[in-house]
C-alpha positions, 0 to 999 in steps of 0.5 A: 342115550341110544341112537337109531340106525338112520344115518348113511354109513361113511366109507371110513367107518366100520360097516357094523356101526352107524355114522353117529355111533362112530362119531360118538365113539371117538369123543373128546372128554370136553364134550358133555351129554347135555351139549347134544340134542336128544335123538329118538332111540330104536337101537338098544346100544348105549353111546359113550358121549365121552368119545366124540371124534376130532373136529374135522370128522364132525365138519365132514359128517356135518357136510354129509348130513347136508347131502354132500361129501367133502372133496376140498381140503380145509385150508382156510384158517379163520383169519384167511376166511376173514381176509377173503370176506373183507378183501371182496368188500374192501369197504373203504376203497369200495366206497371211494369208487362210488361216493361221488354219486352220493354227493349228487344225491345229497351232498356231503350229508348223504355221503356221510350219513347215507353210508351210516344208514347203509351200513345198518341196513346191510348188517341187519341183512348179513347178520340174519344170513350168517345165522342161516349159514351157521345152521347149514354151512355149505359152499352152495350158500343161498340156494342151498339154504332155500332148498332146505327151508322152502316147502317141499312143493316149491323148494326145487323151483325156489332154490333153482332161481336163487341159485342162478341169481347168486351165480349171475350176481357173483359173476357180475360183481366180479365184472364190476371189480374188473371194470373198476380196475380198468377205469381206475388205471385209465383215470390215473393216466388222465390225472397226469395227462388231462388231454388223454381220454381212454377209448372204450376198446382201450378200457376193454383191453385193460379189463382183459389184462386185469382178468389174467393178472388177477386170475394168475395166482388162482392157477399158478399157486392155488394153495397160497390163496389163503395167504393172499387173502390174509395179505389183502386184509393186512394191506387194506387195513394198514393202507387205511391207517396210512391214508387216513393219517395223511388226509388228517395231517396234510389237509390245509382247510377244514370245513365246518360241521354245518357243511356236513349236516347241511341238507338240500345240496343234491343236484340229482333233480329228485326230492330230498327224501327220495334222493336220500333213500337212493343214496342209501342204496348206492352206499350198499356197494361198500358192502357188496358180497358179504356172503363171500365167506359162505362159499368156502364153508367146505374149506374151513374148519368149524364152519358153523362158527367161523363163517358167521364170524368172518361175515360179521367181522367183514361188516365191522372192519368195513364200517370202522374203515369206510366211515372215518375215511369218508368223514375225513374226506368231507371235512377236507374237500374244497370244491365238490363240483371239481370232484364230480367233474373229474374222471376219477373223483377219488383222485381229485379229492385226495389232490384237493386235500394234499395239494400234491400230485406225487402224494395223490399218485402214491395213495391211488396206487395203493388203492388200485393195488387193493382193487386188483387184490380184491379180485382174487377173492372174487374168483375164489367165490365165483368158482366155488359157487359155480362148482357147488351149483353144478354139483347139484346139476343146476347148470348145463354140463354139470358133470363137467363143471362139478369136477375138482382138479386133484392136483391143484385142489380147487374147481378149476373148470368152474373157475375157468367158466367164471373167467370166460363169462367175465371176458364175454361180458366185458364186450358189452362195454364196447357196445354200450357203457350204459347197459354195462354199468346198469347191470353192474349197478344191479349186481349188489341188488341181485345178491341182496335178493338172494340174502333175503329169500331164505330169511323170508322163508325161515320167518314164514315157516317158523325158526324153531322148527326150521333151524337145527343146533348151530354156533350162532343162535340169534334168538329173538333178534333173529326174528327181527333180522328175518322179517326186516331183510325182505322188507329192506331189500324190497324198499331199497331195491325199488329205489335202486331201480330209479333213474339216478338223475332227472330229467330222464334221458337215454344217457342217464336211464337206469336199465336195472329193472329191465335187466332184472326182469330179463334175467328172471326170464332167462332163469325161467327159460332155464328152469323149463329146459333143464330144471328137471335135472336140478337136484337139491341136497338130501338132509339127515336131520339127526346127523346134522344136529349130532354134528352141529358146532356149538 
């Protein structure tokens, strides 16, 4: 098979041969001709398919085929990538922070089965996205996919909007994790000293301290970050096992099965059906940020295979930890009203089950430790996403923020920008906790919108002609994911915008739709002021197919 001379020549290759030829001239014997796509020939030179280059050359060439050069070391192992993905979602402890709202929507039934349905919804969306990530592994993620898949006339605008939504979504998700750390610390103080009520400025100071504590490992020992993500995975899974066994072994009472399945226990004021769908939307927080592993695609070997693996194992581990935990808690709870009235519902429900403040404190210290360790992965993802978007001139001062620190081997400036945003955003908590929480609540919706956009474009334009060879090929199931993702995000997103309780007051008003429209307006303003500078990746489809990971 002959290969036409259409590829850019990499600096490390012989100037007399194409990149494709150089790759094929160093092939391992395990590769076979039928494993590579057929490429039209205009060059008479035959290529020896027995001599393909090592996998790291394929990874870098695959990235070059998508318009970028490799500048980061591939220091994340597949296990470290799984650790990063799950450390961000940390589903069982993440759900502990929001299950109280599900109790308001529909009692134990909504808390248990709302999570089950929410898992199904999020997995469909994530599965479809992971296939696209397998086809185009890049730190840019969703905006990168959108630019490649969208029609030429609209790709720059669509990618710019998705890029900013992803960037703001990740910044705010990180703020959400930080606020959870701060509120949990204040809540534990209140648990031991009920007379103590943390003021807003006290919570903000804890929030700032949390920023510096969690960001320190990124700057002080950046090469150890993959080990931190693996440690977080181990502590989370082992913590689940310990806490789950303690809940089962120490509970004094067991609620009947009818208590879990009984409907009509919601107190939100919404009809049963409406409240149920709102509970499903709330449960998605347990899987917030399933795209995390995508943004280290340029730091992991064989990303076409390992990124979708990390994303789907994140979902799997999340479900097998979160669902049994909430089921055990609902069978062991004694007084739901006391749980809802508590400043920290998770601590209250553990106390009701164990009847020991010491044991409850031990469990909550483990949970809060996991909250803090999860932020490390969020700094990594936020920094990489900021860096990738600046690399394509998506943000102001792109040349400055697209710099990679050679000594520390990570985008230091982009990470500092993410930290500065979180510091400033936290000031909103001092002005209005309602506005702060509304934006935080909408963060998972913003990210899910960015998951759905490239899938919707892919479905409308045709999968066969839009996707190159890839490690994860969903086949016919891909059509189901690609059409359901936009529909599910639209439906669930609509209900997420509803006020959480009736009647609506200034205190319980949901400002998510107002903020969503406001942010879109800001993005439009950025498009008209600097959109002309935004450049997307230039794709070499032949090289992309040639280097596709099977």
